C-alpha positions as a Markdown table, in Angstrom:
| # | Residue | x | y | z |
|---|---|---|---|---|
| 1 | Met | 0.0 | 15.0 | 44.0 |
| 2 | Arg | -3.6 | 16.2 | 43.8 |
| 3 | Val | -5.3 | 15.5 | 40.5 |
| 4 | Asp | -6.3 | 19.1 | 39.9 |
| 5 | Arg | -2.7 | 20.3 | 40.4 |
| 6 | Phe | -1.4 | 17.5 | 38.0 |
| 7 | Leu | -3.9 | 18.6 | 35.3 |
| 8 | Trp | -2.8 | 22.2 | 35.6 |
| 9 | Trp | 0.9 | 21.5 | 35.8 |
| 10 | Ala | 0.8 | 19.1 | 32.9 |
| 11 | Arg | -1.2 | 21.7 | 30.9 |
| 12 | Leu | -4.2 | 19.5 | 30.4 |
| 13 | Ala | -6.3 | 22.3 | 31.9 |
| 14 | Lys | -5.9 | 26.0 | 31.3 |
| 15 | Thr | -6.4 | 27.1 | 34.9 |
| 16 | Arg | -6.3 | 25.4 | 38.3 |
| 17 | Ser | -9.9 | 26.3 | 38.8 |
| 18 | Ala | -10.8 | 24.7 | 35.5 |
| 19 | Ala | -8.9 | 21.6 | 36.7 |
| 20 | Gln | -10.8 | 21.6 | 40.0 |
| 21 | Ala | -14.1 | 21.9 | 38.1 |
| 22 | Met | -13.2 | 18.9 | 35.8 |
| 23 | Ala | -12.4 | 16.8 | 38.9 |
| 24 | Glu | -15.5 | 17.8 | 40.9 |
| 25 | Thr | -18.1 | 17.1 | 38.2 |
| 26 | Gly | -17.9 | 13.4 | 38.7 |
| 27 | Arg | -16.9 | 12.8 | 35.1 |
| 28 | Met | -13.3 | 11.9 | 35.7 |
| 29 | Arg | -11.9 | 8.5 | 36.3 |
| 30 | Ile | -8.6 | 7.4 | 37.8 |
| 31 | Asp | -7.9 | 3.8 | 36.9 |
| 32 | Gly | -11.6 | 3.3 | 36.1 |
| 33 | Arg | -12.7 | 4.6 | 39.5 |
| 34 | Thr | -15.0 | 7.7 | 39.3 |
| 35 | Ile | -13.8 | 10.6 | 41.4 |
| 36 | Asp | -15.7 | 13.7 | 42.5 |
| 37 | Arg | -13.0 | 15.5 | 44.5 |
| 38 | Ala | -10.1 | 17.7 | 43.3 |
| 39 | His | -7.8 | 16.4 | 46.0 |
| 40 | Cys | -7.7 | 12.8 | 44.9 |
| 41 | Pro | -4.1 | 11.7 | 44.8 |
| 42 | Val | -2.4 | 10.6 | 41.5 |
| 43 | Arg | 0.8 | 8.7 | 41.0 |
| 44 | Pro | 2.9 | 7.6 | 38.1 |
| 45 | Gly | 1.2 | 4.7 | 36.3 |
| 46 | Asn | -2.4 | 6.0 | 36.9 |
| 47 | Ile | -4.7 | 6.2 | 33.9 |
| 48 | Leu | -6.8 | 9.3 | 33.8 |
| 49 | Thr | -10.0 | 9.5 | 31.7 |
| 50 | Phe | -11.8 | 12.8 | 31.4 |
| 51 | Ala | -13.6 | 15.1 | 28.9 |
| 52 | Ala | -11.8 | 18.2 | 27.7 |
| 53 | Tyr | -12.7 | 20.6 | 24.9 |
| 54 | Gly | -15.5 | 18.4 | 23.7 |
| 55 | Gln | -13.4 | 15.2 | 23.5 |
| 56 | Val | -12.8 | 12.3 | 25.8 |
| 57 | Arg | -9.1 | 12.0 | 26.7 |
| 58 | Val | -7.2 | 9.1 | 28.2 |
| 59 | Val | -3.7 | 9.6 | 29.5 |
| 60 | Arg | -1.3 | 7.6 | 31.5 |
| 61 | Ile | 0.8 | 9.5 | 34.1 |
| 62 | Glu | 4.5 | 8.8 | 33.5 |
| 63 | Ala | 6.0 | 11.2 | 36.1 |
| 64 | Leu | 4.8 | 13.9 | 38.4 |
| 65 | Pro | 6.0 | 17.3 | 37.1 |
| 66 | Gly | 8.1 | 19.4 | 39.5 |
| 67 | Arg | 6.7 | 22.7 | 38.2 |
| 68 | Arg | 4.3 | 24.2 | 35.6 |
| 69 | Gly | 6.9 | 24.5 | 32.9 |
| 70 | Pro | 6.7 | 24.9 | 29.1 |
| 71 | Pro | 4.4 | 22.7 | 27.1 |
| 72 | Ala | 7.2 | 20.4 | 25.8 |
| 73 | Glu | 8.3 | 19.7 | 29.4 |
| 74 | Ala | 4.6 | 19.1 | 30.5 |
| 75 | Arg | 4.0 | 16.5 | 27.7 |
| 76 | Glu | 6.9 | 14.4 | 29.1 |
| 77 | Ser | 4.8 | 13.8 | 32.3 |
| 78 | Tyr | 2.0 | 11.8 | 30.5 |
| 79 | Thr | 1.4 | 9.6 | 27.5 |
| 80 | Glu | -1.7 | 10.1 | 25.4 |
| 81 | Leu | -3.7 | 6.8 | 25.1 |
| 82 | Thr | -6.7 | 8.2 | 23.2 |
| 83 | Pro | -6.9 | 6.4 | 19.8 |
| 84 | Gly | -5.6 | 8.6 | 17.1 |
| 85 | Gly | -4.4 | 11.2 | 19.6 |
| 86 | Ser | -6.4 | 14.1 | 20.7 |
| 87 | Pro | -5.7 | 17.5 | 19.1 |
| 88 | Gly | -5.7 | 20.4 | 21.3 |
| 89 | Pro | -8.0 | 23.4 | 20.7 |
| 90 | Arg | -5.5 | 25.1 | 18.4 |
| 91 | Glu | -4.8 | 22.0 | 16.3 |
| 92 | Ala | -8.6 | 21.4 | 16.0 |
| 93 | Ala | -9.1 | 25.0 | 14.8 |
| 94 | Asn | -6.3 | 24.6 | 12.2 |
| 95 | Val | -7.8 | 21.3 | 10.9 |
| 96 | Ser | -11.3 | 22.9 | 10.5 |
| 97 | Gln | -9.7 | 25.9 | 8.7 |
| 98 | Gln | -7.8 | 23.7 | 6.3 |
| 99 | Asp | -11.0 | 21.7 | 5.6 |
| 100 | Glu | -12.7 | 25.0 | 4.6 |
| 101 | Leu | -9.8 | 25.8 | 2.3 |
| 102 | Asp | -9.8 | 22.5 | 0.5 |
């Protein structure tokens, strides 16, 4: 499966064009190898390292999704390896709002 399609189907990118842009900037790695093309193949067991929403994320591909389904189904296709986990944009906004309230 193409890396841009995986990012989109696994809901790691909001749109396929955003996933293509992430792959083509040269700031994404597959198993430590820098890639600069959206059509690089990925397989279960690959480690993806990329920047998203101002954070560096590291994920291991567990399975290739069969469709772009709901978020819970998408999370089953990868394991987050980033230390402490990586909050998504909504969780990050909630944390900052709670900090302001405290």
